[in-house]
N, C-alpha and C positions, 0 to 999 in steps of 0.2 A: 110666266113668260108671255102668254097670249094676251095679257092685259096691257103689256108695254110694247109689243112687237106685232107688226103685220106679218102674218104667215100666209104665204101664197104657194101654189103648186108651180113647179118649174118643169120645163120640158127636158132641159139638159142639166146634168150635174156640172159643178164647177170644174171638176177634173176633166170632164169631156171637153168643156170649153178651152181649158188649158191645152189639151192635145190639138184641138183645131187651131188655136193661136200658134202653136209650135209649127204645125204643118204649113200654115200660111206664111209664117216668118221665114221658113226655109225656102219657099218659092220666091219670096221677095229678095232674099239674100242671093239666090241663084240668078235671078233675072236682072237686077239693078246693079249698076257699077258706081264706083266712087265718083261723086260729082253730080249724079242724078238727084233730082228732088226726091226725098225719101217717101216711102210708104210706111206709116206707123200702124202697128197692130196691138190692140189691147182688149180687155174684157170689160163690158158694162154689165154689172151684175143685176141692176134693177130691170134691165130689158132681157136678161138671159141670152146675151148675144156676144159674139166677137166683133169688135168695132175695127174697121179698116179705114184709116185716114189716107186719102189720096189728094194730090195737089189739084187746084182748080183747073178747069178745062183748058185755059191758055198755057198751062204748064205740062199737060199730059203729053207723053211721048209714046212711041210704039212699044217701048219696053214696059211702060206702065200698063198699056193695053194688054200686053202678053200676060202680065201678072193677073189682071182682072179676069181674063179668059180662063186661066188655069185654076182660079179659086172659085169659079162658077159652081163646081161640084159641091161646095160647102154653102151654097146660097141660103139654105134654111137656117144655118147657124150664124151667119155673118150679116152685118149691116155696114154699108159703105157711106162714108161722109167725106167732105172736102175741107181742105184748109188753105189759107191764103199766104201765110208767111212761113218761110223755111225755118225749122228749128235751129237754134244756135246756142253756144255756150254763154253763160253769164260772163261777159268780158270785163265788166267794171264793178268797182265798189265806188264809194263817194269820192275818193281822192285819186285812185289809180285805175289803170286798165292793163290787161294783157296785150300782147302784140295783136294787131298792128298798133304802132305808135301813132298818137293823135294829139291834137291840141287840147288845152284846158285840164290836163292832168297835173298833179303835183310833181315838182322836180326839186332835186337837192344837189348841192355842189360842195366840193372840198378840194383843198390844195393837195392833200396827201391821203386820199381815200374817199369814202362816201359816208357822210354823217347821217345820223338818224334825223327824222323830222322833215319838214317841208320848208324850203327857203323861198321858193317862188312858184309860179304857175307857168306851164308851157303855153305859148301863144298859138301861132299858126305854123303849120309845116310849109316851108318854102324850098324851092329848088334853084340851084345855081346854074349858070350857063354850061358848066361841065357835066351836069347831071347829078351832082352831089346834093343830098337833101339835108336840110337844117331845121332846127326849131328856133323860131324867133321869140325872144322874151325881153323883159325890161333890162336895160343896161346897168341900172344900179344894183342888180342882183349879182354882178360880177365879183364883188368882194367875198361872196360865199364860196368861191373856188373856181378853179379852171376845169376840173373834171366834173361832169354832170351825170346824174342818174335819175331814174324814177323807180317805181315799184310795180310788181305784178299785182294782180287781183288779190293774191294771198299775202300781200305785204312783204314779199321778199324782194331785195334790191335787184334792179336790172339796169346796167350801165347804158348810157346813151353815147357819150363822147365828150370831147373837149370844146371849150369856147373857140370858135373860128375867128370871130372878129367882133369888136364892140365899137359903137359910135357915140357912146354916152358922153364922154368928155371931149371928144374930137370935134364933132359937128353940131352939138347942142341937142341931139335927139336921144331920148332914153330908150336905147335898143341895143341888143346884141344877138348874135346867132350862134347856136350850138350845133356842131357837126354831128350828124347821126351816122355812127359807124354800123351800117346795116349788117355787113357780113361778119364783122368782128363780134358783135353782140347779138347776132341772130334776130334782127328786127325786120318785120314787114312794116311798111309805112303807107298810110292812107291820107287822103285830103279831108279828114274828119276832125271835128272837135267834139268833146264830151259835153253835151248840153244837159244841165240838170233842171228838172222841173222845180219851180220855186213856190215859196209860201207867202211872199210879200208882194202886194200890189202897191207900187210906189207912185204916188201922185196920180193914181188912176190908170197906171200902165200895168197890165197883167204880166206875170212872169212867163218865161218861155216854157214850151213843152219838153218833157224828158226825151232825149235822143242820144244814144251812145254813138251814133254814126251820122252826125249832122255834117253834110257835105259843104265845104267851102269851095265855091267854083272860081272865085276871082276876088280881087280887091275892088272896092267901090271907086267910082270916078272921083268921089269926094271922101273926106274923112268923116263926114257927117254934116248935115244941114240943120240949122236952128229949127227946133220944133219937131225934128224927125225922131221916131221911136227907134231906140237901139237896145241891144241886150248884151249881157256879159255872163261868163261862166267861170268863176274863180274856184280854185281847189279848196280853199278854206271856207269862204262865206257860203259856198254851195253846200257844205255839210250842215250848216246851221239854218241859213235862209233859203238855200237852193239858188238856182240862177235867178237873175233879176233883169228887169227892163226899165227904161225911163226915157226921158226926152233930152235931146241936145239943147244946151242953153247958150253956149258961147263957143266960138271957134278962133283959131289962129292966136293962141295964147302963148306968152313966154312966162316962165316960172323960174325964179332963182331961189335955190335952197342949198344950204351947205356949201356955198361958194360956187355952185354949178348952175348955170342958166340952161334951162331946157326949153326948146321951142316946138312949134307945130303941135301944141296941145289942144285938146277939145274938152270943154267942161260939160258934164251931163249929170243926170240924177239916176243913181242906182245904188246897189249895196255892195260893200267890199270890206275885207278884213286884212290884217297883216298876213302875208303869205300869198295874197292874190296878185301881187305885182307880176306883170307879164300876161295876165289873163286876156283871152281873146274878146274883143268887142266886135259885134257882128250885126248884120241886118240882111234878111232875105237871102241867105247863103253867100253873102259877100263879106270879106274882111274889111273892117273899118279901122281898127287900131288895136293897141295893147294897153292894158291898164297901167297907169303911172302911180297914182296915189290919191290921197284925199286932202281936202282943204278945210274940213269942218269936223266937229265931233259927231259921234254916232255912227252906227254901222251903215245905215241908209241915209243919204242926204243928197242935196243938189250940187255939191261941190266935189264931185269925183272927176278925175282927169285921166285922159288916155292920149297916147301918142299916135298920130295918124299913120296908117299903114302905107299909104302912097308916099309920104315923105320918107319913110324908112327905106322903101324900095329905091327911091331916088338917091338917098345918101349912100346906099351901097352901090352906087353907080349903075343901077339897073342890072346888076349882075345876079340878082335874085328875083324870083317872082313866086306868087302863090302856087303851090304844087297842085 
């Protein structure tokens, strides 16, 4: 054993450190309330200490200070360190997220139930003049059904609500909005999209950084300018390639397919797959548009199309806006 293991003398037994950890944890439990930044308590065996993690100085409150004062009597057995980010649950897998509801998650629809699989991708969360919140996605997703759902992190179905309105064949824009029944289906809603880190650098444009809580503050004044870097996060392609970014190549495009003419499209280079329709296209925290489809073969190419977000807001008579 001595040939394979470092043997060192310790001042405290592991059982003793466990007792100290339990006593410190009791003090933390008594002093802090729900909503306070937590104090974490554990054991670092290689240093023979109980480690107490406290938030950084800008987050310290009088309650935290009370805890520190009460554990001073264990100063020989403990070591104090700081942390910057609050601990949280793992909210998302590649396709889905737990509540709060956000954009870029997979969604599925059915006329009489909720089918398995992913039909499309949620775009951005928008809010109506009355305060009702909606998910905007591609209008051509409508044949998949009137009732729409997503899934939790553990892949169990969680309903969202019905289609509220579609402008796909009415006004030439490929968009619809799904009503979020917050109370009925117990949803919290945030102005986030699920941004996946990517593996593909397309035409020299690096992919976005992973962020489950990427805030969308507004829609951009334009749907994209030629040469501008834009990014997309689709539920399906993000599993394989991750999120991707590229350049805008052409604006104000009309596209006729299947007897339907779609207007206010933008052509750009990025990666997408079947099931990505409705994916949010964004730049610097602003909503640019939602993914429409592809005009070339290959997962990643320079003929990807998205519908501008500002034209969508306009065609809904300015009754919706980014949440």
